[in-house]
Backbone bond lengths (Angstrom), bond angles and torsions (degrees), N, CA, C in turn:
res aa  C-N    CA-C-N  psi(-1)  N-CA   C-N-CA  omega(-1)  CA-C   N-CA-C  phi
1 M - - - 1.433 - - 1.510 115.05 -
2 F 1.358 117.88 -39.21 1.473 120.97 174.54 1.525 106.98 -120.11
3 N 1.299 115.72 128.27 1.463 122.05 -178.07 1.490 112.76 -92.05
4 H 1.319 116.69 -35.44 1.474 119.18 -177.81 1.532 109.18 -142.06
5 I 1.323 115.47 122.55 1.470 123.54 178.63 1.502 109.97 -103.99
6 L 1.361 116.99 127.70 1.387 123.46 173.65 1.545 109.91 -101.96
7 V 1.358 117.43 132.81 1.425 122.87 -178.61 1.521 108.02 -124.92
8 P 1.343 118.62 99.94 1.447 121.40 173.11 1.506 109.43 -73.66
9 V 1.326 117.54 132.93 1.469 121.09 -177.78 1.552 109.46 -130.93
10 D 1.315 113.36 154.02 1.468 118.85 176.30 1.493 109.75 -136.39
11 G 1.352 118.93 7.94 1.438 122.32 178.97 1.504 114.17 88.70
12 S 1.328 116.93 -1.81 1.465 121.99 -179.02 1.510 109.62 -79.27
13 K 1.290 117.57 162.12 1.443 123.56 175.55 1.556 112.93 -57.22
14 P 1.323 118.65 -43.56 1.489 119.36 179.88 1.574 109.11 -64.32
15 S 1.367 117.97 -40.47 1.447 118.37 -179.38 1.537 111.70 -65.60
16 L 1.359 119.02 -34.26 1.424 120.47 178.59 1.554 110.80 -74.07
17 L 1.341 116.07 -31.99 1.469 117.42 172.81 1.534 110.79 -65.45
18 A 1.290 116.68 -37.49 1.465 120.44 176.51 1.566 110.44 -64.61
19 A 1.283 118.01 -36.37 1.486 123.03 176.48 1.550 107.46 -59.86
20 R 1.351 116.06 -48.99 1.447 118.61 -179.90 1.552 112.21 -60.22
21 K 1.342 117.51 -41.72 1.469 121.47 175.89 1.496 110.89 -62.64
22 A 1.358 118.44 -40.43 1.454 120.78 177.91 1.497 111.04 -63.81
23 A 1.299 118.22 -37.73 1.478 121.82 -179.89 1.556 107.72 -63.03
24 E 1.326 116.70 -44.62 1.502 120.85 179.76 1.499 108.74 -60.98
25 L 1.316 119.35 -45.48 1.446 122.64 -178.48 1.528 110.69 -65.64
26 S 1.303 116.33 -40.63 1.475 119.11 179.45 1.503 110.51 -61.51
27 K 1.306 119.50 -38.71 1.451 120.30 -179.72 1.546 109.13 -69.23
28 V 1.285 119.29 -36.11 1.479 121.64 -179.69 1.540 110.82 -70.98
29 F 1.300 117.89 -42.86 1.480 120.85 -174.67 1.512 114.28 -101.11
30 G 1.318 119.07 -5.85 1.452 120.66 -176.11 1.518 112.96 68.01
31 S 1.314 115.81 33.82 1.482 119.97 -174.52 1.502 110.48 -85.85
32 A 1.334 113.00 148.46 1.455 120.29 164.46 1.503 109.68 -71.77
33 V 1.352 118.10 149.85 1.407 122.11 -179.04 1.517 111.70 -127.99
34 T 1.285 118.31 131.23 1.482 125.54 174.78 1.508 109.38 -120.57
35 A 1.325 120.32 126.04 1.457 123.51 173.30 1.517 107.15 -105.07
36 V 1.299 117.57 137.21 1.466 123.38 -178.67 1.504 107.90 -129.31
37 Y 1.341 114.54 139.06 1.443 124.90 167.71 1.515 107.12 -116.69
38 V 1.329 118.41 122.81 1.465 120.89 -176.07 1.498 110.02 -99.19
39 V 1.365 114.52 133.06 1.376 124.70 -179.56 1.546 107.59 -120.48
40 D 1.328 114.57 135.82 1.480 119.71 174.13 1.525 105.57 -84.67
41 P 1.347 118.16 113.74 1.466 123.01 -177.38 1.563 114.72 -67.36
42 Y 1.308 119.33 -21.10 1.416 122.96 -173.95 1.578 111.12 -137.05
43 P 1.357 118.82 60.98 1.422 117.99 -175.43 1.565 111.29 -82.41
44 F 1.340 111.41 164.00 1.429 118.34 163.91 1.446 107.74 -87.44
45 T 1.314 120.15 112.81 1.474 123.03 -168.81 1.524 113.14 -95.71
46 G 1.275 120.02 1.23 1.491 117.60 175.08 1.518 110.22 117.44
47 V 1.326 114.42 -179.56 1.499 120.66 -176.90 1.441 105.23 -128.49
48 G 1.317 116.96 145.74 1.469 123.34 176.31 1.488 111.88 104.01
49 A 1.326 115.11 161.07 1.448 121.95 -175.07 1.492 114.02 -63.43
50 D 1.323 116.44 -33.05 1.460 119.15 -179.15 1.506 114.17 -73.23
51 F 1.304 119.82 -20.77 1.491 121.49 -174.83 1.514 111.70 -119.37
52 A 1.251 120.56 -7.20 1.503 120.42 -175.19 1.476 108.34 -78.70
53 Y 1.297 115.29 124.35 1.430 124.69 173.26 1.492 111.90 -117.98
54 G 1.303 116.36 147.59 1.417 117.82 167.92 1.527 110.15 -80.32
55 Q 1.285 117.81 164.98 1.508 119.14 -177.31 1.492 111.41 -60.29
56 S 1.293 118.55 -45.11 1.484 119.25 -176.98 1.512 111.42 -68.27
57 Q 1.327 119.94 -35.58 1.441 123.11 176.24 1.500 110.74 -64.94
58 Y 1.346 117.09 -43.37 1.419 121.63 179.85 1.485 110.63 -63.60
59 L 1.342 119.27 -48.35 1.418 122.97 -179.72 1.491 114.43 -60.00
60 S 1.364 113.06 -39.24 1.448 120.64 176.39 1.558 112.94 -61.45
61 A 1.350 116.45 -47.37 1.445 122.76 177.82 1.498 111.08 -63.72
62 A 1.394 115.79 -45.10 1.419 119.68 -177.23 1.520 112.07 -63.51
63 T 1.324 115.34 -40.34 1.516 120.11 179.17 1.471 109.86 -68.25
64 A 1.327 118.55 -36.94 1.535 119.96 179.60 1.551 107.07 -65.14
65 E 1.333 118.13 -43.37 1.486 120.81 179.01 1.514 110.78 -65.58
66 A 1.273 118.75 -38.56 1.479 122.83 176.23 1.523 109.10 -62.06
67 N 1.350 118.11 -48.65 1.409 120.59 -176.14 1.525 111.74 -65.45
68 T 1.365 119.11 -32.43 1.443 122.72 177.78 1.534 108.63 -66.01
69 A 1.313 116.88 -45.32 1.524 121.12 179.08 1.523 109.59 -63.51
70 L 1.348 116.26 -43.90 1.495 119.01 -177.16 1.558 112.33 -69.50
71 D 1.303 112.16 -32.21 1.546 116.04 175.66 1.527 110.46 -66.08
72 A 1.343 118.73 -36.20 1.443 120.83 178.61 1.526 107.58 -67.20
73 V 1.324 119.93 -38.27 1.500 122.10 179.98 1.525 105.54 -65.46
74 K 1.370 118.15 -47.29 1.502 118.37 -178.70 1.517 109.73 -56.95
75 S 1.289 120.28 -39.19 1.463 120.94 -178.77 1.543 109.20 -65.89
76 I 1.271 116.80 -42.92 1.479 120.37 177.25 1.519 112.13 -60.76
77 M 1.288 118.30 -43.38 1.465 122.96 -179.38 1.489 112.48 -69.14
78 E 1.407 115.62 -41.94 1.416 119.42 177.24 1.535 112.77 -61.25
79 A 1.365 116.17 -40.89 1.396 120.85 179.34 1.576 111.89 -62.74
80 E 1.291 116.06 -27.47 1.527 123.22 -179.95 1.519 109.29 -90.94
81 G 1.344 117.64 -8.22 1.478 119.34 -178.43 1.556 112.37 80.17
82 V 1.302 115.15 26.06 1.504 120.19 -177.01 1.497 106.85 -112.39
83 T 1.374 114.97 137.27 1.411 122.86 174.62 1.538 110.05 -87.78
84 V 1.303 117.17 132.09 1.478 121.86 -176.82 1.498 108.33 -129.01
85 N 1.338 114.10 141.20 1.462 122.63 174.22 1.527 103.74 -101.39
86 T 1.334 119.15 133.45 1.469 123.95 179.56 1.514 111.62 -113.92
87 L 1.252 114.10 142.05 1.512 121.46 179.06 1.486 111.45 -137.77
88 V 1.286 115.41 145.58 1.491 121.21 167.00 1.516 104.93 -104.36
89 G 1.343 114.07 110.68 1.436 120.89 -178.41 1.530 110.78 -93.90
90 E 1.345 115.12 168.56 1.448 118.24 178.50 1.561 108.36 -126.23
91 G 1.335 113.75 146.79 1.437 118.83 175.23 1.521 109.50 -174.77
92 H 1.316 117.37 140.51 1.450 118.73 176.73 1.507 111.69 -69.57
93 A 1.303 116.67 -25.84 1.469 122.05 169.52 1.555 104.63 -123.02
94 V 1.309 112.48 136.97 1.482 119.40 -174.90 1.529 111.86 -55.61
95 H 1.356 114.99 -43.85 1.448 117.60 -179.44 1.574 112.22 -59.83
96 E 1.341 116.06 -36.94 1.446 118.27 176.57 1.487 114.54 -59.65
97 G 1.365 114.92 -40.74 1.425 120.47 -179.70 1.522 110.33 -67.46
98 I 1.312 117.85 -34.97 1.455 122.86 179.10 1.524 107.49 -66.81
99 V 1.306 118.07 -48.24 1.480 122.78 -179.01 1.544 110.39 -59.35
100 N 1.337 113.28 -48.14 1.478 116.90 -179.12 1.529 112.10 -59.54
101 T 1.362 115.30 -41.05 1.513 120.67 177.98 1.533 110.11 -65.43
102 M 1.317 114.63 -42.58 1.506 118.15 172.84 1.518 112.66 -49.48
103 D 1.300 112.82 -51.71 1.472 119.51 179.01 1.532 114.74 -59.32
104 S 1.306 112.25 -46.06 1.490 117.77 -174.12 1.516 112.48 -73.77
105 V 1.287 120.85 -29.30 1.497 121.53 176.59 1.490 113.15 -94.66
106 G 1.374 118.63 -10.98 1.404 119.87 179.42 1.537 114.73 75.49
107 A 1.316 116.34 32.45 1.423 121.64 179.61 1.515 112.53 -63.74
108 D 1.329 117.82 144.97 1.444 121.20 175.71 1.525 110.83 -121.65
109 L 1.303 117.43 9.84 1.474 122.79 172.85 1.533 107.08 -155.94
110 I 1.322 116.86 136.10 1.437 121.66 168.88 1.506 110.52 -112.79
111 V 1.333 114.31 130.55 1.468 118.44 177.82 1.512 105.25 -120.44
112 M 1.361 115.77 116.89 1.451 121.05 -175.62 1.501 112.40 -142.84
113 G 1.311 114.43 154.38 1.455 122.65 -179.15 1.532 110.45 -83.05
114 S 1.313 113.67 158.75 1.432 121.64 175.34 1.512 107.34 -123.46
115 Q 1.298 116.94 135.09 1.443 122.61 178.93 1.530 112.51 -73.11
116 G 1.319 115.35 -17.46 1.446 116.88 178.82 1.537 115.58 72.20
117 R 1.311 115.57 28.83 1.531 117.27 176.65 1.482 111.94 -67.70
118 R 1.341 114.77 147.59 1.432 121.46 -177.80 1.500 111.16 -131.02
119 G 1.286 118.51 162.21 1.439 124.54 170.45 1.518 113.05 59.12
120 L 1.389 112.48 -138.41 1.473 118.24 -175.05 1.484 113.81 -61.67
121 E 1.354 117.08 -35.15 1.477 119.44 179.15 1.543 111.46 -59.27
122 K 1.325 113.85 -44.27 1.537 117.05 176.90 1.475 110.80 -64.06
123 L 1.307 119.89 -42.23 1.432 124.63 -177.34 1.540 108.54 -62.61
124 M 1.346 117.03 -45.31 1.456 120.85 -175.62 1.519 113.78 -75.17
125 L 1.299 115.21 -42.59 1.482 119.90 -175.07 1.500 114.23 -87.87
126 G 1.338 115.73 -19.91 1.451 116.75 -176.09 1.509 111.03 74.33
127 S 1.228 118.68 -177.86 1.435 122.20 -178.11 1.564 110.49 -141.65
128 V 1.346 114.59 121.94 1.483 116.37 176.86 1.470 108.21 -61.36
129 T 1.299 118.64 -43.40 1.501 121.55 179.46 1.473 111.32 -57.41
130 Q 1.350 119.03 -47.73 1.424 122.30 178.50 1.492 112.76 -58.65
131 R 1.273 116.94 -42.27 1.503 122.32 -178.44 1.524 109.23 -67.64
132 V 1.305 118.71 -39.21 1.471 122.05 177.65 1.491 107.26 -63.88
133 L 1.309 120.30 -46.74 1.468 125.10 179.63 1.541 109.93 -53.73
134 G 1.289 115.36 -42.68 1.450 120.84 -179.52 1.558 115.99 -74.66
135 A 1.336 114.39 -18.86 1.489 117.16 -173.21 1.555 115.49 -103.37
136 V 1.363 117.88 -11.17 1.440 120.48 -174.97 1.498 113.57 -115.83
137 K 1.268 117.56 159.10 1.449 122.98 178.40 1.495 113.59 -116.03
138 I 1.345 116.40 17.72 1.437 122.47 176.47 1.574 106.55 -110.98
139 P 1.345 115.54 163.62 1.454 117.70 177.96 1.524 110.94 -63.17
140 V 1.355 113.40 145.77 1.470 121.04 175.57 1.510 106.27 -128.91
141 L 1.340 116.34 121.87 1.472 119.95 176.31 1.501 106.80 -99.96
142 V 1.311 118.12 118.47 1.418 123.44 -179.69 1.505 110.23 -99.29
143 V 1.345 114.94 120.80 1.458 121.91 -179.56 1.498 111.54 -99.64
144 R 1.315 117.50 124.15 1.431 121.35 -178.87 1.557 108.58 -110.57
145 E 1.354 109.90 156.00 1.495 116.79 175.95 1.483 112.94 -65.69
């Protein structure tokens, strides 16, 4: 039913739960799995000595964070006997990086976690999951804590 599952991750508990669900689905359907961590290559990183990063320092730190999250997904997939391809994607908005990755790998299902924000926090911060749901025409399975 699903040939290729995309799992966007950020290292959070919900994203790792989504990776576990994707592993289960992959075993049932024989699907390929790609995990992606999206990095903004040109962010505004803040003002002041405590938050100012140079571009190379930022990219180094972001790549290290991405690799940590993707290594956790690899461990989950290996424990389930599932092969996973991992990618560090780029996007000025995370949902755009997810959609671009979906297109480039030919995913026909996205399995992603939801942080479960409510009220004012959801309104102010928006939701990557909500934006992905509005931007794609393939099924999205949202895994909640």
